[in-house]
C-alpha positions as CSV (number, residue, x, y, z in Angstrom):
1,M,126.9,8.4,-187.2
2,A,128.4,8.0,-183.7
3,R,126.6,5.9,-181.2
4,L,126.4,7.2,-177.6
5,K,126.9,4.8,-174.8
6,N,124.2,4.7,-172.2
7,T,126.5,5.5,-169.3
8,F,125.9,7.4,-166.0
9,W,127.9,10.3,-167.2
10,H,125.9,10.7,-170.5
11,R,122.6,10.3,-168.8
12,N,123.3,12.9,-166.0
13,K,125.8,15.4,-167.2
14,F,123.1,18.0,-167.8
15,K,121.8,17.6,-164.3
16,L,125.3,17.8,-162.8
17,S,126.1,21.0,-164.7
18,G,122.8,22.5,-163.4
19,L,123.8,21.6,-159.9
20,L,127.1,23.4,-160.4
21,L,125.1,26.5,-161.3
22,I,123.1,26.3,-158.1
23,F,126.2,26.2,-155.8
24,P,127.1,29.9,-156.2
25,I,123.7,30.9,-155.0
26,Y,124.1,28.9,-151.8
27,F,127.5,30.5,-151.1
28,L,126.2,34.0,-151.9
29,Y,123.4,33.4,-149.4
30,E,125.9,32.2,-146.7
31,S,128.1,35.2,-147.3
32,L,125.2,37.6,-146.8
33,Q,124.4,36.4,-143.3
34,P,125.7,38.8,-140.7
35,P,128.2,37.4,-138.3
36,E,127.4,37.3,-134.6
37,F,129.7,39.4,-132.6
38,P,130.3,39.1,-128.8
39,E,128.8,41.6,-126.5
40,V,130.4,45.1,-126.1
41,W,132.5,45.3,-122.9
42,E,131.8,47.9,-120.3
43,S,132.6,51.6,-121.1
44,K,135.5,53.1,-119.3
45,S,137.1,56.6,-119.1
46,V,140.5,57.0,-120.8
47,G,141.6,60.6,-120.4
48,Q,138.9,62.8,-121.8
49,L,137.3,59.9,-123.8
50,E,134.7,57.3,-122.9
51,L,135.6,54.1,-124.7
52,A,134.1,50.6,-124.9
53,L,135.8,47.5,-126.4
54,Q,134.1,44.8,-128.4
55,P,136.1,41.7,-129.5
56,M,135.4,40.6,-133.1
57,N,135.0,37.0,-132.0
58,N,135.8,34.6,-129.1
59,E,138.5,32.8,-130.9
60,P,142.1,32.7,-129.8
61,P,144.7,35.2,-131.2
62,Y,145.9,34.5,-134.8
63,A,149.3,35.0,-136.5
64,H,149.4,38.3,-138.5
65,H,152.6,39.4,-140.2
66,E,154.9,37.6,-137.7
67,D,152.9,38.9,-134.7
68,W,150.0,37.4,-132.7
69,V,147.0,39.6,-132.7
70,K,143.3,39.7,-131.6
71,D,140.9,42.0,-133.3
72,F,138.7,44.5,-131.4
73,S,136.3,47.3,-132.2
74,V,136.7,50.4,-130.0
75,W,133.5,52.4,-129.6
76,V,134.0,56.1,-128.8
77,N,131.0,56.9,-126.6
78,D,132.1,60.3,-125.5
79,G,134.9,62.6,-126.5
80,A,136.6,63.6,-129.7
81,V,139.0,61.2,-131.6
82,K,140.8,64.2,-133.0
83,N,142.4,64.8,-129.6
84,I,144.2,61.5,-129.7
85,R,147.8,61.6,-131.0
86,Q,148.3,57.8,-130.8
87,A,146.6,54.9,-129.1
88,Y,147.6,51.2,-128.8
89,I,146.1,48.0,-127.3
90,N,148.0,45.1,-126.1
91,I,146.9,42.0,-124.1
92,G,149.2,40.8,-121.4
93,P,150.1,41.1,-117.7
94,R,151.0,44.8,-118.0
95,P,150.8,47.6,-120.6
96,L,153.7,47.8,-123.0
97,P,155.7,51.1,-122.8
98,L,154.7,53.7,-125.4
99,N,158.3,53.8,-126.9
100,Q,158.1,50.1,-127.5
101,L,154.6,50.3,-129.1
102,E,155.8,53.1,-131.4
103,Q,158.3,50.8,-133.1
104,D,155.7,49.0,-135.1
105,D,152.2,49.6,-136.5
106,V,150.7,46.6,-134.8
107,G,148.2,47.4,-132.1
108,I,147.5,51.0,-133.2
109,L,143.9,52.2,-133.3
110,H,142.5,53.3,-136.6
111,G,139.1,54.1,-138.0
112,S,136.4,56.8,-137.8
113,E,135.1,59.3,-135.3
114,S,132.7,56.9,-133.6
115,L,134.3,53.5,-134.2
116,Q,138.0,52.5,-134.1
117,H,139.5,49.1,-135.1
118,V,142.7,47.5,-133.7
119,H,144.8,44.4,-134.1
120,A,145.6,44.1,-130.4
121,I,149.1,42.7,-129.7
122,A,148.7,39.4,-127.9
123,S,150.5,36.1,-127.1
124,P,149.3,32.8,-128.6
125,N,147.4,32.0,-125.3
126,F,146.2,33.9,-122.3
127,S,146.8,33.5,-118.6
128,A,144.8,34.5,-115.6
129,S,147.1,37.6,-115.0
130,D,146.5,39.0,-118.5
131,K,144.3,42.0,-119.2
132,V,143.5,44.1,-122.2
133,W,145.5,47.4,-121.9
134,L,144.7,50.5,-123.8
135,T,147.6,53.1,-123.9
136,L,146.6,56.5,-125.2
137,Q,148.6,59.7,-125.8
138,N,147.0,63.1,-126.4
139,W,148.5,65.9,-128.5
140,D,149.6,67.7,-125.3
141,G,151.8,64.7,-124.4
142,S,149.7,63.4,-121.6
143,Q,149.4,59.6,-121.4
144,H,146.5,57.6,-120.1
145,V,146.3,53.8,-119.5
146,Q,143.1,51.8,-118.9
147,S,142.5,48.0,-118.6
148,W,139.7,45.5,-119.1
149,S,139.7,42.0,-117.6
150,L,139.6,39.1,-120.0
151,P,136.5,36.9,-120.2
152,P,136.9,33.6,-118.2
153,Q,136.5,31.5,-121.3
154,W,139.5,33.1,-123.0
155,I,141.9,32.1,-120.2
156,G,144.0,29.0,-120.9
157,E,142.9,28.7,-124.6
158,Q,145.5,27.0,-126.6
159,I,146.2,27.5,-130.3
């Protein structure tokens, strides 16, 4: 008959395995807590639509498939999304031309009738001259551009 040694491991392995079973419950609880999003920015008119932007967080832009992007939700307060042919968002000193935006799928709005999502094209850090630019084209070919100022705490943030 084998003799067991009275070691820390032999005395506490049952308790340690019970502790390992409790960890997933803690992580499940943490994952079910809703994140806190920043406030929705003011609503502005863009062509026939009334849109409001909401950043997903106040963090600096992140690298996404060889591009720097910042995530936004775009709330459609008034108007029909079906009238939009294409819409893009970029962050910079001026809006990017539509023919340059069409070259890639980064920065394009996508989503449902009431809420759109976008990975806005950005640089790794922001300057005081930067704004959030929304470029929209309707099916009739008309183009509309609108801008929002960046929050002061975003300016000068380094990665």
